[in-house]
Backbone bond lengths (Angstrom), bond angles and torsions (degrees), N, CA, C in turn:
res aa  C-N    CA-C-N  psi(-1)  N-CA   C-N-CA  omega(-1)  CA-C   N-CA-C  phi
1 M - - - 1.452 - - 1.537 108.90 -
2 K 1.305 115.88 121.84 1.462 122.44 179.02 1.530 109.06 -87.09
3 V 1.328 116.75 126.00 1.459 122.47 178.52 1.521 108.21 -114.80
4 E 1.329 115.93 136.99 1.464 121.64 176.36 1.526 108.05 -117.94
5 Y 1.328 116.40 154.11 1.452 121.47 -172.58 1.522 111.44 -126.83
6 I 1.327 115.06 140.12 1.463 123.23 170.89 1.523 105.70 -117.71
7 Y 1.325 116.81 128.69 1.462 121.92 179.01 1.524 108.53 -107.30
8 A 1.335 116.01 125.71 1.460 119.80 -175.73 1.516 110.97 -137.77
9 S 1.310 113.77 155.75 1.457 122.79 172.94 1.517 106.57 -147.23
10 G 1.315 116.51 116.42 1.457 119.90 -175.90 1.518 109.58 62.57
11 N 1.317 116.59 -128.37 1.467 120.46 180.00 1.526 111.76 -102.92
12 R 1.334 115.87 26.21 1.463 121.02 -179.38 1.519 110.00 -119.91
13 V 1.320 115.39 148.02 1.459 122.53 -179.68 1.525 108.34 -123.22
14 W 1.318 116.24 135.82 1.457 120.14 178.61 1.523 110.16 -82.79
15 S 1.334 115.68 145.18 1.468 121.00 178.05 1.521 108.45 -137.08
16 D 1.333 115.42 166.62 1.462 119.32 176.77 1.525 109.44 -88.07
17 E 1.329 116.43 -174.82 1.468 120.40 -176.04 1.515 113.50 -64.49
18 S 1.333 117.27 -22.10 1.464 119.88 178.54 1.532 112.23 -90.69
19 G 1.331 117.27 0.05 1.458 120.62 179.46 1.521 113.78 91.65
20 C 1.322 118.00 3.35 1.464 121.90 179.69 1.526 109.56 -75.80
21 W 1.312 117.08 126.60 1.466 122.11 -178.16 1.527 112.84 -107.87
22 L 1.329 118.07 -5.69 1.459 122.57 178.22 1.530 107.23 -108.31
23 F 1.330 116.27 109.88 1.455 121.97 -173.17 1.525 110.77 -96.90
24 S 1.331 116.75 134.85 1.466 120.98 -179.74 1.527 111.84 -85.35
25 E 1.318 116.95 -14.32 1.467 122.33 178.04 1.527 108.28 -129.22
26 P 1.330 117.94 147.77 1.473 118.85 174.73 1.524 110.06 -60.75
27 C 1.301 117.10 134.47 1.466 120.59 178.48 1.521 110.63 -126.53
28 H 1.330 115.91 22.76 1.455 122.43 -179.95 1.521 106.72 -153.16
29 D 1.297 117.63 146.77 1.458 121.80 177.61 1.525 108.99 -72.89
30 H 1.316 117.17 105.00 1.464 121.54 -175.10 1.521 113.37 -65.35
31 S 1.317 117.86 -21.36 1.467 119.36 177.33 1.531 111.13 -69.58
32 M 1.324 117.31 -19.32 1.461 121.77 178.30 1.531 112.03 -94.91
33 S 1.313 117.10 0.17 1.468 121.46 -178.82 1.524 109.98 -79.43
34 L 1.324 116.03 158.77 1.457 120.95 176.60 1.522 111.22 -74.76
35 A 1.329 117.28 -35.36 1.465 121.65 -179.01 1.521 109.08 -166.94
36 V 1.330 115.44 157.09 1.462 122.53 174.22 1.528 106.81 -133.01
37 Y 1.343 116.62 126.40 1.460 122.21 -177.89 1.524 110.52 -123.07
38 E 1.312 116.29 141.76 1.463 122.89 173.82 1.527 107.69 -77.91
39 L 1.341 117.02 128.96 1.466 121.00 -177.57 1.519 113.98 -114.07
40 G 1.314 119.28 -7.17 1.456 121.91 -173.71 1.514 113.09 -45.53
41 L 1.314 116.36 127.23 1.461 121.37 -179.34 1.530 112.41 -84.58
42 T 1.339 116.40 -19.32 1.462 122.05 176.75 1.527 107.76 -135.00
43 P 1.339 117.75 161.45 1.476 119.59 -178.31 1.528 114.90 -59.65
44 D 1.328 117.84 -24.95 1.461 119.59 -179.42 1.531 113.16 -90.66
45 Q 1.332 117.83 -1.66 1.461 121.61 176.91 1.521 109.00 -99.73
46 H 1.321 115.91 137.45 1.455 120.72 179.65 1.523 109.27 -134.18
47 Q 1.315 115.40 83.66 1.449 121.12 176.00 1.524 108.34 -114.01
48 K 1.325 114.79 141.17 1.454 120.70 179.72 1.513 109.29 -120.83
49 L 1.313 115.08 137.45 1.454 122.05 173.53 1.516 107.25 -96.93
50 V 1.320 116.35 122.33 1.457 122.00 179.49 1.525 107.13 -108.15
51 I 1.335 116.01 114.02 1.462 121.59 179.78 1.523 107.88 -88.20
52 M 1.325 115.70 122.50 1.459 121.60 -179.65 1.518 109.67 -112.30
53 S 1.325 115.32 156.65 1.462 118.34 172.66 1.519 107.86 -71.17
54 D 1.311 116.94 162.69 1.462 120.79 -178.61 1.524 112.64 -62.66
55 L 1.322 116.62 -27.54 1.458 119.86 -173.11 1.516 114.43 -96.42
56 S 1.338 117.99 -12.79 1.459 118.81 -175.35 1.513 110.98 -107.43
57 S 1.298 115.39 124.08 1.455 120.39 173.48 1.514 109.04 -162.96
58 D 1.326 115.64 132.00 1.457 120.80 173.34 1.525 110.41 -91.21
59 I 1.307 116.89 2.26 1.455 122.71 -178.74 1.527 107.87 -93.32
60 D 1.321 116.36 129.20 1.460 120.69 -172.40 1.525 114.18 -73.74
61 N 1.319 117.90 -31.46 1.462 120.56 -174.05 1.527 111.37 -80.04
62 P 1.329 116.93 149.40 1.465 119.50 177.24 1.528 110.63 -68.06
63 P 1.332 117.19 152.25 1.460 119.91 -179.42 1.524 111.73 -69.62
64 V 1.329 115.05 155.90 1.462 122.26 -179.77 1.525 107.77 -107.66
65 G 1.320 117.09 141.02 1.446 121.06 177.01 1.520 111.58 -63.96
66 L 1.302 116.07 139.10 1.457 120.74 -177.47 1.525 111.90 -61.46
67 R 1.300 117.37 -38.99 1.467 120.70 179.61 1.527 111.04 -60.80
68 Q 1.315 116.30 -39.90 1.468 121.18 178.33 1.533 110.21 -62.85
69 L 1.331 117.36 -42.79 1.466 120.50 178.84 1.524 111.45 -66.30
70 L 1.319 117.95 -40.34 1.464 121.25 -178.81 1.524 111.88 -63.27
71 M 1.330 117.23 -35.23 1.466 120.36 -178.09 1.521 111.96 -64.75
72 G 1.338 117.67 -30.06 1.452 119.93 -177.93 1.515 114.35 -103.32
73 A 1.326 117.38 8.39 1.468 120.82 -173.73 1.521 112.33 -87.03
74 D 1.345 115.74 147.89 1.462 119.72 171.29 1.539 108.29 -79.91
75 V 1.319 117.69 -178.27 1.472 121.60 -173.41 1.525 111.76 -60.68
76 A 1.322 118.01 -46.11 1.471 121.05 -177.73 1.527 111.15 -67.12
77 D 1.336 116.70 -44.72 1.461 119.86 178.84 1.522 111.19 -66.50
78 F 1.323 116.91 -36.45 1.466 121.20 178.60 1.526 109.79 -60.63
79 A 1.320 117.98 -44.87 1.468 121.55 179.82 1.526 110.89 -63.08
80 L 1.322 116.83 -43.62 1.462 120.80 -179.28 1.526 111.26 -67.88
81 L 1.332 117.38 -45.08 1.460 120.98 179.46 1.531 112.04 -64.79
82 S 1.327 117.03 -40.46 1.469 118.94 -179.55 1.522 110.45 -67.28
83 R 1.328 117.78 -37.90 1.469 120.98 175.80 1.531 110.26 -64.16
84 A 1.327 116.83 -43.99 1.466 120.75 177.93 1.526 111.03 -60.19
85 A 1.325 116.76 -42.00 1.462 120.67 179.92 1.527 111.53 -63.36
86 Q 1.322 116.47 -42.37 1.458 120.01 -178.92 1.529 112.10 -69.25
87 V 1.327 117.20 -37.70 1.469 120.47 177.55 1.534 109.94 -69.07
88 A 1.328 117.92 -39.39 1.460 121.12 178.13 1.528 111.15 -63.77
89 T 1.328 117.09 -41.25 1.464 121.16 177.50 1.522 110.46 -65.31
90 W 1.327 117.23 -43.29 1.463 121.82 177.45 1.527 110.08 -60.28
91 H 1.325 117.06 -44.38 1.464 120.57 178.90 1.529 110.81 -57.91
92 Q 1.310 116.17 -44.64 1.459 121.44 -177.28 1.527 112.16 -69.73
93 N 1.323 117.86 -38.66 1.467 121.57 -172.65 1.520 115.29 -92.55
94 H 1.315 118.27 -7.51 1.465 120.77 -177.66 1.526 110.57 -125.43
95 Q 1.301 116.08 70.23 1.456 122.43 -179.44 1.532 111.88 -92.48
96 Y 1.349 116.82 -25.16 1.463 121.10 -174.34 1.523 110.84 -128.10
97 C 1.308 115.27 151.71 1.462 121.82 -179.54 1.524 110.07 -68.16
98 P 1.330 117.97 128.21 1.459 120.02 178.63 1.533 112.80 -72.76
99 R 1.309 116.55 -16.24 1.466 120.67 -179.45 1.524 112.18 -85.05
100 C 1.347 117.60 -46.98 1.469 119.42 -173.43 1.530 113.70 -123.84
101 G 1.334 118.91 -10.34 1.456 122.04 177.20 1.518 114.99 87.33
102 N 1.323 117.47 -0.81 1.459 121.28 178.53 1.531 109.97 -70.32
103 A 1.333 117.06 152.93 1.468 120.75 176.94 1.525 110.11 -65.04
104 L 1.325 117.03 137.48 1.465 121.93 177.70 1.521 110.10 -84.73
105 E 1.324 116.13 147.06 1.455 122.70 177.00 1.515 109.02 -119.41
106 H 1.326 116.50 157.51 1.462 120.61 179.47 1.524 110.05 -68.18
107 H 1.322 115.98 136.37 1.458 121.56 175.65 1.526 108.49 -74.64
108 N 1.316 117.02 143.64 1.467 120.84 -174.99 1.524 114.35 -72.36
109 Q 1.335 118.14 -27.75 1.464 120.13 -174.00 1.517 114.33 -116.08
110 D 1.296 118.36 -31.87 1.464 122.31 -173.99 1.519 111.42 -106.55
111 L 1.324 114.91 163.05 1.454 120.97 169.64 1.525 105.20 -78.58
112 A 1.317 115.60 82.40 1.462 122.07 -173.76 1.520 109.14 -158.41
113 K 1.320 114.60 165.32 1.459 122.26 171.06 1.517 106.82 -119.17
114 E 1.321 115.06 147.95 1.455 120.82 -173.23 1.522 110.06 -127.77
115 C 1.324 115.52 139.66 1.454 121.33 172.75 1.530 107.10 -93.45
116 V 1.325 116.72 116.16 1.465 119.41 -178.63 1.526 111.32 -75.09
117 K 1.318 117.65 -16.55 1.465 120.99 -179.66 1.524 111.91 -79.21
118 C 1.356 117.02 -49.05 1.475 119.29 -175.68 1.529 113.51 -113.77
119 G 1.339 117.71 -6.52 1.463 121.23 175.67 1.516 115.92 85.56
120 L 1.323 118.53 3.40 1.470 120.80 -179.73 1.527 110.41 -67.13
121 L 1.328 115.81 136.23 1.462 121.85 173.82 1.524 108.66 -104.92
122 Q 1.319 116.90 133.74 1.464 123.09 176.97 1.522 108.12 -115.27
123 Y 1.315 116.07 123.99 1.465 122.32 177.70 1.526 109.00 -108.44
124 P 1.332 117.75 149.01 1.470 118.72 177.34 1.524 110.66 -70.63
125 R 1.305 114.91 148.44 1.460 120.45 174.20 1.514 107.65 -88.53
126 I 1.319 115.94 107.83 1.461 122.06 -179.66 1.519 108.14 -103.86
127 S 1.317 115.90 115.49 1.469 121.47 -178.11 1.524 108.77 -117.92
128 P 1.325 116.97 153.94 1.460 118.12 174.30 1.522 109.70 -64.74
129 C 1.301 116.52 139.87 1.459 122.46 -179.66 1.524 108.05 -99.96
130 I 1.315 117.27 129.56 1.462 121.08 -178.39 1.510 109.75 -117.14
């Protein structure tokens, strides 16, 4: 199974010196990442979004703004980048349970966050990007 990785922090995506933002090999210590999410749009796609802190990166090049990448993307890359952007925003904006205020934890099976105190599940809002 081939896995590809997107590294993001906020609304920025890391790329290599050639401008490639989809990495075929891990280029960052994932244990130091804030979160890792499965992004595959179909069962045969295996892309992971790795959320990094603003200060940690093993990638030498500066990050590229997501809007800049979307403007030059083809249809398939546009869908993947827009999904990555929405999941990254959800990760950043949904740290605590809206019901009880407890910290949310990653769900083991779904693309979701779970409150272990009250049992609420939070899913990202994925909308088509135009």
